[in-house]
C-alpha positions in Angstrom: 6.3 10.9 -22.9 4.4 7.7 -21.9 2.2 6.3 -24.7 -0.1 4.3 -22.5 -3.8 5.0 -22.0 -4.0 8.0 -19.7 -5.8 8.4 -16.4 -8.2 11.3 -16.4 -9.0 13.0 -13.1 -11.5 15.7 -12.2 -14.9 14.8 -13.6 -15.9 12.3 -10.9 -14.6 10.4 -7.9 -11.0 9.2 -8.1 -10.2 5.7 -6.9 -7.1 4.2 -5.4 -6.6 1.8 -8.3 -6.0 4.9 -10.5 -3.2 6.0 -8.2 -1.7 2.6 -8.4 -1.9 2.6 -12.2 0.0 6.0 -12.3 2.5 4.9 -9.7 3.3 1.4 -10.9 2.3 1.1 -14.5 3.4 4.7 -15.2 0.1 5.5 -16.9 0.0 9.2 -17.9 -2.2 11.4 -15.7 -4.3 14.3 -17.0 -6.7 16.7 -15.4 -10.1 17.5 -16.9 -11.1 21.0 -18.0 -13.5 21.3 -15.1 -10.6 20.5 -12.6 -8.4 23.2 -14.2 -11.3 25.6 -13.9 -11.6 24.9 -10.2 -7.9 25.3 -9.7 -7.8 28.6 -11.5 -10.9 30.0 -9.6 -9.4 29.2 -6.2 -6.0 30.6 -7.3 -7.6 33.9 -8.3 -9.2 34.1 -4.9 -5.9 33.6 -3.1 -4.1 36.3 -5.2 -6.9 38.8 -4.3 -6.6 38.0 -0.6 -2.8 38.0 -0.6 -2.9 41.8 -1.3 -5.9 42.6 0.8 -4.0 43.7 3.9 -6.2 41.4 6.0 -4.6 38.4 7.7 -5.4 35.0 6.0 -3.5 32.1 7.5 -0.9 30.6 5.2 -1.6 33.1 2.4 -0.1 36.3 4.0 0.9 35.0 7.4 3.6 32.9 8.9 2.9 29.2 9.5 2.1 27.0 12.5 3.0 28.9 15.7 3.9 31.9 13.5 0.4 32.3 12.2 0.0 35.7 13.8 2.9 37.2 11.8 1.4 39.2 8.9 3.7 39.5 5.9 3.9 42.1 3.2 3.0 41.1 -0.4 6.6 41.2 -1.6 7.5 38.6 1.1 5.1 35.9 0.0 7.2 34.4 -2.7 10.0 34.1 -0.2 7.6 32.5 2.3 6.7 29.7 -0.2 10.3 29.0 -1.0 11.5 29.1 2.6 8.6 26.8 3.5 9.9 24.1 1.2 13.5 24.6 2.3 12.7 24.4 6.0 10.2 21.6 5.8 12.4 19.3 3.7 13.6 17.4 6.8 13.4 13.9 5.6 15.7 11.3 7.1 17.3 8.0 6.0 17.0 5.9 2.8 14.8 7.2 0.0 11.3 6.0 -0.8 10.9 3.7 -3.7 10.1 5.4 -7.0 6.6 4.0 -7.1 5.9 5.4 -3.6 7.0 8.9 -4.7 4.9 8.7 -7.8 1.9 7.6 -5.8 2.4 10.6 -3.4 2.7 13.0 -6.4 -0.5 11.6 -8.0 -2.5 12.0 -4.8 -1.2 15.6 -4.5 -2.5 16.3 -8.0 -5.9 14.7 -7.1 -6.1 16.9 -4.0 -5.4 20.0 -5.9 -8.0 19.0 -8.5 -10.8 19.5 -6.0 -10.2 23.2 -6.3 -9.9 24.2 -2.7 -6.1 24.6 -2.3 -5.5 27.9 -4.1 -2.3 26.6 -5.6 -1.0 28.0 -8.8 -1.7 26.2 -12.1 2.0 26.1 -12.8 2.8 24.0 -9.8 0.1 21.4 -10.7 1.3 21.4 -14.3 4.9 20.9 -13.1 3.9 17.9 -11.0 2.0 16.4 -14.0 5.0 16.9 -16.2 7.3 15.2 -13.7 4.9 12.3 -13.4 4.4 11.9 -17.1 8.1 12.1 -17.9 8.9 9.7 -14.9 11.1 12.3 -13.2 11.1 11.1 -9.6 12.4 13.3 -6.8 14.6 11.5 -4.2 12.5 11.6 -1.0 13.9 10.3 2.3 11.4 7.9 3.8 11.5 8.9 7.5 10.9 12.2 9.3 7.2 12.9 9.0 4.6 13.0 11.9 1.7 13.0 9.5 2.5 15.3 6.5 5.0 18.1 5.5 8.4 16.4 4.9 7.8 14.1 1.9 6.0 16.7 -0.1 8.6 19.4 0.7 11.2 17.3 -1.0 9.0 16.8 -4.0 8.2 20.5 -4.1 11.9 21.4 -4.1 12.4 19.4 -7.3 10.0 21.8 -9.0 12.4 24.6 -8.0 15.4 22.7 -9.4 16.7 21.9 -5.9 17.8 18.4 -4.8 18.3 15.2 -6.7 15.9 13.2 -8.9 15.9 9.9 -10.7 15.4 10.3 -14.5 15.8 7.5 -17.1 17.6 5.3 -14.7 20.1 8.0 -13.6 20.3 10.0 -10.4 20.8 13.6 -11.4 20.5 17.2 -10.2 16.9 18.4 -10.2 17.8 21.4 -12.3 19.4 19.3 -14.9 16.5 17.0 -15.0 13.9 19.8 -15.4 15.9 21.1 -18.4 15.9 17.6 -19.9 12.1 17.5 -19.9 11.7 21.1 -21.0 10.4 22.4 -17.7 11.9 25.7 -16.3 12.4 25.8 -12.5 9.3 27.4 -10.9 9.0 30.6 -8.9 6.4 30.0 -6.2 3.7 32.5 -5.3 1.4 33.1 -2.3 0.3 29.8 -0.6 2.1 27.6 -3.1 4.6 26.4 -0.6 2.0 25.7 2.1 -0.2 23.9 -0.4 2.7 21.7 -1.5 3.6 20.6 2.0 0.3 20.2 3.8 -2.7 17.8 3.3 -2.6 14.0 3.3 -1.2 13.0 -0.2 1.8 11.3 1.3 0.1 8.9 3.6 -2.8 8.4 1.1 -0.4 7.6 -1.8 1.5 5.1 0.3 -1.8 3.6 1.5 -3.0 3.1 -2.1 0.0 1.0 -2.9 -0.5 -1.0 0.3 -4.1 -1.7 -0.6 -3.0 -3.2 -4.0 -0.5 -5.4 -2.2 -3.0 -6.4 0.4 -5.6 -7.5 -2.1 -2.9 -9.6 -3.8 -1.9 -11.0 -0.4 -5.5 -11.9 0.4 -5.9 -14.0 -2.7 -2.5 -15.6 -2.4 -3.2 -16.5 1.2 -6.3 -18.4 0.2 -4.5 -20.2 -2.7 -1.5 -21.3 -0.5 -3.7 -22.1 2.5 -5.8 -24.4 0.3 -2.6 -26.2 -0.8 -1.7 -26.8 2.9 -5.3 -27.9 3.7 -5.0 -30.5 0.9 -1.5 -31.6 1.7 -2.5 -32.3 5.3 -5.6 -34.2 4.3 -8.1 -31.9 6.1 -11.8 -32.4 6.6 -14.0 -30.6 4.2 -16.7 -30.0 6.8 -14.6 -26.9 7.8 -15.6 -25.2 4.5 -19.0 -26.7 4.0 -21.6 -24.1 3.0 -24.0 -25.6 5.6 -21.7 -24.2 8.3 -20.1 -21.2 6.6 -23.4 -19.6 5.5 -24.5 -19.5 9.2 -21.9 -16.8 9.9 -22.7 -13.5 8.2 -19.2 -12.0 7.6 -18.7 -11.2 3.9 -14.9 -11.8 3.9 -15.4 -15.2 5.4 -17.9 -16.1 2.7 -15.4 -15.1 0.1 -12.4 -17.0 1.5 -14.5 -20.2 2.1 -15.8 -20.0 -1.5 -12.3 -19.6 -2.8 -11.1 -22.7 -0.9 -14.0 -24.8 -2.2 -13.2 -23.7 -5.8 -9.4 -24.3 -5.4 -10.0 -27.8 -3.9 -12.7 -28.9 -6.3 -12.1 -32.4 -7.6 -9.3 -33.3 -5.2 -8.8 -37.0 -5.0 -6.4 -36.4 -2.1 -9.2 -35.0 0.1 -11.7 -37.6 -1.1 -9.5 -40.3 0.3 -8.9 -38.5 3.7 -12.4 -37.7 4.6 -13.5 -39.3 7.9 -9.9 -39.9 9.1 -10.5 -37.5 12.1 -13.4 -35.6 13.5 -11.8 -32.2 13.1 -8.4 -30.5 12.3 -6.3 -28.0 14.1 -7.6 -24.5 14.2 -4.9 -23.1 11.9 -6.5 -25.3 9.2 -10.1 -25.4 10.3 -10.4 -21.7 10.7 -8.9 -20.5 7.5 -12.2 -18.9 6.2 -12.8 -17.3 9.6 -9.3 -15.8 9.9 -8.7 -14.9 6.3 -12.2 -13.6 6.0 -11.8 -11.3 9.0 -8.6 -9.9 7.4 -10.5 -9.4 4.1 -13.1 -7.4 6.0 -10.5 -5.1 7.4 -9.1 -4.7 3.9 -12.5 -3.6 2.6 -12.8 -1.1 5.5 -9.3 0.3 4.8 -10.1 0.7 1.1 -13.2 2.7 1.9 -11.3 5.0 4.2 -8.5 5.6 1.7 -11.0 6.2 -1.1 -12.8 8.7 1.0 -9.6 10.5 1.8 -8.6 10.6 -1.8 -11.8 12.4 -2.7 -11.4 14.9 0.1 -9.9 18.4 0.2 -7.1 18.1 2.7 -5.5 21.5 2.7 -5.4 24.1 5.5 -6.6 26.7 4.9 -9.3 25.8 2.4 -10.5 28.1 -0.3 -14.3 27.8 -0.4 -16.8 29.7 -2.6 -19.1 31.9 -0.4 -21.8 33.9 -2.1 -20.2 36.0 -4.8 -16.7 35.6 -3.3 -14.6 33.1 -1.4 -13.9 32.3 2.2 -10.5 31.1 3.6 -11.3 28.5 6.3 -8.7 27.4 8.8 -9.4 23.9 10.0 -7.8 20.5 10.4 -8.5 18.5 7.2 -4.7 17.7 6.8 -5.1 15.6 10.0 -4.8 12.1 8.6 -6.5 10.1 11.4 -8.7 8.1 9.1 -5.9 6.9 6.9 -3.5 6.3 9.8 -6.0 4.3 11.7 -7.0 2.3 8.5 -3.3 1.5 7.9 -2.9 0.4 11.5 -5.9 -1.9 11.4 -4.8 -3.3 8.1 -1.3 -4.0 9.6 -3.1 -6.1 12.3 -4.8 -8.1 9.5 -1.6 -8.6 7.6 0.0 -9.9 10.8 -2.8 -12.4 11.1 -2.5 -13.6 7.5 1.2 -14.2 8.2 0.7 -15.6 11.7 -1.8 -18.3 10.7 0.4 -19.2 7.7 3.3 -19.8 10.0 1.2 -22.2 12.0 0.4 -24.1 8.8 4.1 -24.1 7.9 4.8 -25.7 11.3 2.3 -28.4 10.8 3.7 -29.2 7.3 7.2 -29.8 8.7 6.3 -31.4 12.0 6.2 -35.2 11.9 3.8 -35.4 14.9 1.3 -33.3 13.0 1.1 -35.1 9.6 1.7 -38.3 7.7 4.3 -36.8 5.4 8.1 -37.5 5.4 9.6 -35.7 8.4 10.5 -32.1 7.5 9.5 -32.9 3.9 12.7 -34.8 2.9 13.1 -38.4 1.8 16.5 -38.6 3.6 15.7 -37.4 7.1 18.8 -37.5 9.3 21.5 -36.8 6.7 19.2 -34.0 5.5 17.1 -31.5 7.4 14.7 -30.8 4.6 12.5 -27.7 5.2 13.0 -27.6 9.0 14.7 -24.3 9.2 12.4 -22.5 6.8 9.8 -22.6 9.6 12.3 -20.8 11.8 12.5 -18.0 9.2 8.8 -17.8 9.0 8.5 -17.5 12.8 11.1 -14.6 12.7 9.1 -12.7 10.1 5.9 -13.2 12.0 7.5 -11.9 15.2 8.5 -8.8 13.2 4.9 -8.4 12.0 3.6 -8.6 15.5 5.8 -5.6 16.4 4.7 -3.8 13.2 1.1 -4.4 14.2 1.5 -2.0 17.1 -0.5 1.1 16.2 1.3 4.3 15.1 -1.8 6.4 15.4 -2.1 6.2 19.1 1.3 7.9 19.6 1.5 11.6 20.0 3.8 14.6 20.3 3.8 18.4 20.6 5.0 20.2 17.5 5.1 23.7 16.2 5.0 25.3 19.6 1.6 24.6 21.0 -0.3 24.8 17.7 0.0 21.2 16.5 -0.6 19.1 19.6 -2.3 16.0 18.2 -0.7 14.1 15.3 -1.8 11.1 13.2 1.6 9.6 12.4 -0.1 8.5 9.1 3.1 8.2 7.1 4.6 6.0 9.8 1.5 3.8 9.8 1.6 3.4 6.0 5.3 2.7 5.9 5.2 0.0 8.6 2.2 -1.5 6.8 4.4 -1.7 3.7 7.1 -3.6 5.6 4.5 -5.9 7.2 3.1 -6.7 3.8 6.5 -7.6 2.4 7.2 -9.9 5.5 3.8 -11.6 4.9 4.6 -12.3 1.3 7.9 -13.9 2.4 6.0 -16.1 4.9 3.5 -17.1 2.2 6.5 -17.8 -0.1 7.8 -20.3 2.5 4.4 -21.9 2.9 4.0 -22.2 -0.9 7.4 -24.0 -1.1 6.5 -26.4 1.7 3.0 -27.2 0.4 4.4 -27.9 -3.1 7.1 -30.1 -1.6 4.4 -32.0 0.3 2.4 -32.4 -2.9 5.5 -34.1 -4.4 5.2 -36.9 -1.8 1.5 -37.5 -2.2 0.7 -40.4 -4.6 -3.0 -39.7 -5.0 -4.1 -37.6 -8.0 -5.6 -35.4 -9.1 -5.1 -32.5 -6.8 -7.8 -29.8 -6.6 -8.4 -27.8 -9.7 -6.8 -24.6 -8.3 -4.3 -26.2 -5.9 -2.9 -28.4 -8.6 -2.5 -25.4 -10.9 -0.7 -23.5 -8.2 1.6 -26.5 -7.6 2.4 -26.6 -11.4 3.1 -22.9 -11.5 5.7 -23.2 -8.8 7.3 -26.3 -10.3 7.7 -24.5 -13.6 10.3 -22.3 -11.9 11.4 -24.2 -8.8 12.4 -27.9 -8.7 11.8 -30.3 -5.8 14.3 -29.4 -3.1 17.1 -31.9 -2.5 19.6 -29.7 -0.6 22.0 -29.3 -3.5 21.8 -25.5 -3.1 21.1 -23.0 -0.3 17.4 -23.0 0.6 17.2 -19.2 0.6 17.4 -19.2 -3.2 14.2 -21.2 -3.5 12.5 -18.9 -0.9 13.5 -15.9 -3.0 12.3 -17.5 -6.2 9.0 -18.3 -4.5 8.6 -14.8 -3.2 9.3 -13.4 -6.7 6.5 -15.7 -8.0 4.1 -14.4 -5.5 5.0 -10.8 -6.3 4.5 -11.3 -10.1 1.0 -10.0 -10.9 0.9 -12.2 -14.1 1.1 -15.3 -12.0 -1.7 -14.2 -9.7 -3.8 -13.1 -12.6 -3.7 -16.7 -13.9 -4.4 -18.3 -10.6 -7.3 -15.9 -9.8 -9.2 -17.7 -12.6 -9.4 -20.6 -10.1 -11.0 -18.5 -7.4 -14.7 -18.2 -6.7 -16.5 -16.1 -9.4 -18.1 -13.8 -6.8 -17.4 -10.2 -5.9 -17.1 -9.6 -2.2 
């Protein structure tokens, strides 16, 4: 069992950072007594309705287009089991362990609201799997908005399928035995509650938010280095101009640049050399800021979804009893659209970075050695790194195409409008990784440019960022393949400890 400080859910609003802590830092998750009371109350209502003889969707009926088929009480356990078996239609390579853990965490949060009617044993099983780091193997593809990912997770509770445990891939039944958990027998509505709702897209989106917030700060840090290396004019980030545009994200990015560049002798010497710089440099606050604003919007949407009951049907208290309400809360339009909009922002972060990369290696655009090498001709320097960045940005432009606007007919004529929320979250994850690779290239090139600049000191923050890179990666002289340095730079950007140190150089304001 994990000995870290636990995350307690159920007495107030949950937030996406808690999901990330459970998924990435493997912090233990626990539900409050009030959450368990809500779960038990809704479960009692489901059990009473299951034997009532009256049709209640998903409790004693078939699913989707089979909703008019009323089942006998002795068929309901089979219904739940068969629901998982038939819905486990995932395709392709498995999700990362952290992604599966995030989905499981969001499922537990959804059940904690007390409107699912799921049995306590299922929720306890998910918690034990999380807290023992037993991770079901879940194929990444094959979902139009929900169902498939959670079906694979649910099957692990039954001892079916494969899981990762203590670094080994083993049979789910063997893994359950290892952590002292007997395979579950599902009851009424358990199968449906496991597969529906929006935990899959929400969990994936929580991780994407964490990555996007890191990307936002790294983009400002690395852009400030390029701004300085290219001797840009400080009027572009002057508060006298910036404060006359109201967007919050823009204010934040501009303030970051001013802090990062504070004390730069390099820029002191280059002021007045030109009236204005190219837009990829002059508009850093405007572009990065717009991306930050989309990130804030996405975080609000994901947070709202996390604190919503997303089952169908819902179990809702009504007078002295309960109602079963069929509705569409599992439709993930809000999360899907937020992920699509954030993918556009991620594309823009990477796109403007590639333009700065181009200017760093193009002799006509700077006063640095051509392609950032002292031996141009016999050596190509960083020329081809810009090609790699361009390729990644081209990928991100394709990934910025929305998933949510697509649509299909499924389940007969019952489910005729879909969110494609998991698709939106997964392509956002890929776009973020591409963007980090682009910034890794810009980081390398800006540091190489710094090596050729005689003036000192650099800015307070940019100089520190240059030093952090040089602690791991030497000036490039073409004695080894360049991709090794790109990989090392990418790993540096992905290391939260490095970013935590450099965040001390950012503006001390909360936007």
